[in-house]
N, C-alpha and C positions, 0 to 999 in steps of 0.2 A: 483716840488720838486727840491731842490738843493742837490746834493750828492757830498761830498768831501772826499778824502782819508784821513785817519788818519796817524799817524807816523808808524803804523804797517801794513804790507802787508795783503791785503784782508779785512781790517777792515775799515768801512766807517761811516762818520757822515751824517745823513740824516736830512735835514732841509726843512720841508714842507712849502708851501706857505699858509699863514693864511689869510682868508678873514673875515673882521670885518664889522659890520654895527650896527644899533640901536638894533637889536635882540640879538647880541652876536657875535660869531665867528664860522667859519667852516674851516676844513682843511682835506685833504686826507692824511691819515697816512701811506698808502702803495699803490703802484701801481706797479705790477709785471713787466709790459712792460717798464715803465720808469726806474725802478731799473736795469733791465737787460741791457738796452741801455747805462746807465751811468757806470755800473760796469763790465759788461760782465758775470755776475753771474746769472744763472737760479736757483731760489730758490722756493721751494714749501712748504709753511708753513702748518703744520698739527695740531698744538696744540697752544692754547693761555693760558697763565698763568697770574695770578695777585696775588700780595701780599700787605699787609698793614703792615707798620713798623713805629716805633717811633724814635724820635731823639736819636742818639747814637748807633742805631742798625747797625751792619755790618753783611751782608750775603755774605759768600764766603770765599775763592775763590773756585768756583764749576765748574765742567765739567763732561761730560759723555765720556766714552772711547770706542774705537773700532767701530764696526758697528753701535753703538747707539750714537755716537758723535752727537752734535747738533750745528747748526748755529742758531743765535738768532737775532731778531730785538727788541730792548729795548727802552721803553719810560716811562715817568713819567706823570701820570694823575693828581696827586696832590703832591705838595711839591717840594723838591729838594734833589738830591743825587749826590755823587761823584761816578761815575761809573769807574771801574778799570778792565782792561783786560791784560792778560799775554799770549804771543805767546808761545805755547808749541810744535809747529811743528818743529821737528829736521831739516827738509830740508828747512826751511824758512830763508830768509836773516835777519828777525827780531826775530829769535829764542831767547827766554828768555827775550826779551824786553817787557816793559810794557807801557801802555797808560792809562791816566785817563782823564775824561771829565765830566763836570757838566751838568747834565740833569735836567730840571725843567719843571713844568707844564706851566710856563710862556713862556719859549723859544720854547717849543714843539719839540726840537731837539730829534733825535733818534740815536742810535748807532747800526750798524750792526756788529755782532761778528761772524766770520766764525768758522767752526768746528776746533777743535784743540787748542782752547783758553780756559784758565781759566778765570772765570768772577766773580766779586763781586761788592758790592756797600755799601756805607755808607750813612745813613740817616742824612741829614744836616738840616732838618726842623722838626717841631713838629710832623707832621704825613706825611707819604708818601704812595701814591698808585702807585705801580710799576707794569708795564704791559710788557710782552714780548711774542713774537711769536717764535716758534721753528719749525725747519724743520724735526725733528725726534721725536718720542714719548719717553716719560720718561721711563727709564728702570733701576729699582733700583739696579740690580746687576752690572750695568756699571757706577754707580755713583762714582765720585772721587773728590778729591780736594787738595788744599794746604792751610796750615794755614795762616790766614790773617796777622799774625805778623812775617812772614818769614824774617829772618835777611838778607838774600841775596837779597830779593826783596826790603826791606826797604821802604814799601809803607807808605806815609803820608796820612792817612785817614781823616785828617782835624777835628778830634774829640779828645778832651782831654781824656787821658787814663782812668781817674776815671769815665768818663761818657759813656764808651763803654758798649754795650749790645751785648754779643756774645752767641750763643747757645752752649750747651755742645758738640753737634755733630761737630760744626765748631772748637771748642777749641781742639778737638782731631785729627784734620786733620794733615797729615805729613808735614814736611818741604819740600821745593823744592828739596833739595839734596836727601832726603830720597825717594821722589816720583820718581825722575829721575833714582835712583839706584835700584828701585824695579823691 
């Protein structure tokens, strides 16, 4: 595995070594020892999640708060997404900064997102299978988010506005300012 820092403190791009032959391919998607050696982070994943989405869907920006905050290791098994994270940790040098990265089934890259980040993704291909590991269990009462179209974040999701597919739940998320002032 090759592990590279992103533009945000504690957020890493994980590039597995892919082995190919006449049968197909193989790669190790996660190795705790290697991850800790390269990042200094000890993470114990306890939950794996998977979603299927279609072109134009945006999911996010989501996070869990307090003791139920989650670190995530994200990858795409089918298709292509624009993955977006926002650092919401007030004591971080990269507080309120954002980072986006294209994850695809072809490049097999992954994104490690630490606790305290908002996360979302836009489906750039016809169909996406999106997989992520979490280091904490889902807790509905700790669920939070920021609206995908926040004017202060001004995220370019790479999808024409008329083709967006957004859930009612995500459309009702607060702005960044409203969240920070709550």
